[in-house]
NUMAR-198612 format. One line per field, with one value per residue: residue number from 1; x, y, z of N, C-alpha, C in turn. Coordinates in pm, whole numbers, always signed. Layout:
BEGIN
i: [NUM | ...]
n.px: [X | ...]
n.py: [Y | ...]
n.pz: [Z | ...]
ca.px: [X | ...]
ca.py: [Y | ...]
ca.pz: [Z | ...]
c.px: [X | ...]
c.py: [Y | ...]
c.pz: [Z | ...]
end
This chain:
BEGIN
i: [1 | 2 | 3 | 4 | 5 | 6 | 7 | 8 | 9 | 10 | 11 | 12 | 13 | 14 | 15 | 16 | 17 | 18 | 19 | 20 | 21 | 22 | 23 | 24 | 25 | 26 | 27 | 28 | 29 | 30 | 31 | 32 | 33 | 34 | 35 | 36 | 37 | 38 | 39 | 40 | 41 | 42 | 43 | 44 | 45 | 46 | 47 | 48 | 49 | 50 | 51 | 52 | 53 | 54 | 55 | 56 | 57 | 58 | 59 | 60 | 61 | 62 | 63 | 64 | 65 | 66 | 67 | 68 | 69 | 70 | 71 | 72 | 73 | 74 | 75 | 76 | 77 | 78 | 79 | 80 | 81 | 82 | 83 | 84 | 85 | 86]
n.px: [+72 | +56 | +264 | +100 | +355 | +466 | +207 | +207 | +415 | +403 | +166 | +294 | +529 | +329 | +218 | +395 | +483 | +684 | +721 | +679 | +440 | +275 | +18 | -49 | +29 | +57 | +264 | +551 | +710 | +1029 | +1161 | +1326 | +1547 | +1620 | +1815 | +1963 | +2050 | +2096 | +2339 | +2334 | +2050 | +2058 | +2286 | +2130 | +1924 | +1798 | +1714 | +1660 | +1481 | +1355 | +1123 | +950 | +724 | +489 | +476 | +342 | +286 | +355 | +584 | +791 | +854 | +763 | +847 | +868 | +1181 | +1381 | +1298 | +1366 | +1289 | +1214 | +1310 | +1237 | +1271 | +1030 | +1203 | +1387 | +1215 | +1062 | +1216 | +1243 | +1157 | +848 | +642 | +338 | +175 | +20]
n.py: [-67 | +221 | +491 | +783 | +1024 | +892 | +878 | +1151 | +1270 | +1143 | +1267 | +1504 | +1504 | +1434 | +1641 | +1823 | +1965 | +2107 | +2402 | +2506 | +2346 | +2456 | +2783 | +3059 | +3349 | +3249 | +3166 | +2920 | +2786 | +2687 | +2307 | +2201 | +2143 | +1976 | +1830 | +1858 | +2170 | +2245 | +2312 | +2630 | +2758 | +2816 | +2902 | +3176 | +3233 | +3082 | +2909 | +2597 | +2623 | +2906 | +3129 | +3189 | +3404 | +3356 | +3511 | +3509 | +3284 | +2975 | +2992 | +3068 | +3139 | +3425 | +3566 | +3591 | +3596 | +3676 | +3876 | +3987 | +3990 | +3768 | +3564 | +3270 | +2969 | +2657 | +2468 | +2458 | +2599 | +2368 | +2203 | +2227 | +2191 | +2218 | +2313 | +2538 | +2759 | +2982]
n.pz: [+22 | -87 | +38 | +156 | +138 | -105 | -259 | -280 | -347 | -677 | -725 | -741 | -953 | -1135 | -1210 | -1383 | -1588 | -1987 | -2046 | -2295 | -2287 | -2131 | -2088 | -2197 | -2045 | -1786 | -1531 | -1419 | -1289 | -1256 | -1243 | -1349 | -1604 | -1937 | -2140 | -2427 | -2465 | -2226 | -2003 | -2207 | -2107 | -1868 | -1854 | -2001 | -1798 | -1714 | -1523 | -1231 | -974 | -1055 | -1149 | -1453 | -1641 | -1910 | -2225 | -2480 | -2728 | -3009 | -3253 | -3218 | -2838 | -2634 | -2369 | -1957 | -1732 | -1474 | -1486 | -1714 | -2065 | -2334 | -2579 | -2758 | -2852 | -3004 | -2954 | -2813 | -2555 | -2422 | -2335 | -2038 | -1745 | -1533 | -1299 | -1364 | -1181 | -1187]
ca.px: [+11 | +121 | +279 | +62 | +511 | +442 | +105 | +208 | +554 | +400 | +93 | +368 | +619 | +181 | +223 | +549 | +474 | +704 | +765 | +626 | +260 | +235 | -59 | +42 | -5 | +75 | +334 | +598 | +827 | +1138 | +1207 | +1474 | +1616 | +1637 | +1775 | +2093 | +2124 | +2080 | +2427 | +2333 | +1951 | +2137 | +2325 | +2097 | +1912 | +1630 | +1746 | +1643 | +1382 | +1313 | +1031 | +939 | +580 | +496 | +353 | +323 | +272 | +409 | +664 | +908 | +773 | +845 | +857 | +959 | +1293 | +1425 | +1253 | +1384 | +1213 | +1300 | +1259 | +1294 | +1214 | +1013 | +1232 | +1418 | +1135 | +1049 | +1347 | +1215 | +1054 | +837 | +515 | +214 | +189 | -138]
ca.py: [+45 | +364 | +545 | +983 | +1104 | +867 | +953 | +1311 | +1271 | +1088 | +1399 | +1617 | +1463 | +1423 | +1845 | +1890 | +2072 | +2199 | +2525 | +2522 | +2303 | +2557 | +2867 | +3217 | +3408 | +3121 | +3120 | +2888 | +2684 | +2566 | +2208 | +2119 | +2157 | +1851 | +1837 | +1863 | +2311 | +2297 | +2478 | +2715 | +2735 | +2840 | +3109 | +3260 | +3255 | +2944 | +2776 | +2556 | +2696 | +3028 | +3143 | +3258 | +3363 | +3257 | +3540 | +3474 | +3145 | +3044 | +2919 | +3167 | +3212 | +3514 | +3487 | +3604 | +3565 | +3758 | +4050 | +4024 | +3957 | +3670 | +3478 | +3121 | +2903 | +2564 | +2302 | +2488 | +2519 | +2247 | +2162 | +2328 | +2185 | +2276 | +2373 | +2591 | +2817 | +3080]
ca.pz: [-30 | -80 | +165 | +184 | +49 | -204 | -366 | -288 | -456 | -794 | -792 | -816 | -1059 | -1285 | -1305 | -1451 | -1761 | -2052 | -2077 | -2475 | -2280 | -2036 | -2124 | -2215 | -1910 | -1694 | -1472 | -1373 | -1223 | -1319 | -1159 | -1429 | -1767 | -1960 | -2319 | -2519 | -2451 | -2049 | -2022 | -2257 | -2099 | -1764 | -1846 | -2006 | -1646 | -1680 | -1446 | -1158 | -928 | -1116 | -1202 | -1574 | -1728 | -2094 | -2267 | -2614 | -2844 | -3181 | -3369 | -3102 | -2766 | -2522 | -2218 | -1872 | -1682 | -1445 | -1480 | -1889 | -2157 | -2374 | -2729 | -2720 | -2987 | -2928 | -2905 | -2590 | -2390 | -2457 | -2206 | -1981 | -1747 | -1475 | -1261 | -1413 | -1036 | -1169]
c.px: [+56 | +145 | +172 | +216 | +444 | +349 | +117 | +316 | +522 | +253 | +157 | +409 | +488 | +178 | +315 | +521 | +594 | +637 | +703 | +479 | +261 | +146 | +24 | -54 | -11 | +239 | +388 | +725 | +888 | +1187 | +1319 | +1480 | +1665 | +1682 | +1889 | +2147 | +2054 | +2131 | +2349 | +2162 | +1987 | +2176 | +2288 | +1922 | +1728 | +1713 | +1661 | +1563 | +1398 | +1239 | +1031 | +726 | +587 | +352 | +324 | +327 | +305 | +552 | +784 | +827 | +854 | +738 | +981 | +1080 | +1380 | +1443 | +1259 | +1319 | +1294 | +1273 | +1289 | +1190 | +1170 | +1011 | +1376 | +1331 | +1015 | +1168 | +1320 | +1092 | +1024 | +700 | +406 | +273 | +70 | -187]
c.py: [+72 | +418 | +720 | +999 | +1031 | +888 | +1069 | +1350 | +1253 | +1180 | +1467 | +1650 | +1493 | +1573 | +1830 | +1865 | +2065 | +2329 | +2563 | +2450 | +2406 | +2706 | +2989 | +3280 | +3341 | +3155 | +3064 | +2888 | +2657 | +2487 | +2116 | +2114 | +1961 | +1782 | +1914 | +2128 | +2342 | +2362 | +2585 | +2821 | +2816 | +2952 | +3156 | +3285 | +3178 | +2839 | +2725 | +2625 | +2911 | +3005 | +3240 | +3275 | +3419 | +3422 | +3603 | +3341 | +3092 | +2963 | +2949 | +3212 | +3359 | +3521 | +3567 | +3583 | +3679 | +3961 | +4113 | +3935 | +3890 | +3567 | +3335 | +3020 | +2734 | +2454 | +2351 | +2507 | +2417 | +2150 | +2193 | +2321 | +2240 | +2281 | +2495 | +2686 | +2926 | +3052]
c.pz: [-23 | +25 | +120 | +90 | -91 | -313 | -337 | -353 | -624 | -864 | -824 | -911 | -1223 | -1286 | -1350 | -1555 | -1761 | -2066 | -2195 | -2445 | -2175 | -2120 | -2110 | -2094 | -1800 | -1609 | -1395 | -1311 | -1247 | -1240 | -1180 | -1524 | -1764 | -2127 | -2327 | -2485 | -2304 | -1968 | -2047 | -2133 | -1951 | -1789 | -1908 | -1879 | -1669 | -1667 | -1238 | -1042 | -973 | -1117 | -1319 | -1558 | -1856 | -2135 | -2412 | -2636 | -2887 | -3180 | -3249 | -2961 | -2661 | -2404 | -2065 | -1755 | -1577 | -1432 | -1661 | -1960 | -2273 | -2518 | -2693 | -2868 | -2906 | -2817 | -2826 | -2501 | -2445 | -2359 | -2096 | -1942 | -1593 | -1367 | -1306 | -1244 | -1064 | -1340]
end
């Protein structure tokens, strides 16, 4: 029988999505980066535990991180995994 901690951890993992999947206007809490561009994303300010807001969607999406607006390709946004917070 699963413990309450195991159930909570499973539910939290199920709620993780990529920045690509997040809705426009959504605030997003980065949990981890997954893919070949992880180091470059970190250099740009997309680090674990940072908050990002998705402003636009499309082939290239616009978001804010650390108070700066940045454009990302869908491929890069797909490598940013986290939880929607609003």
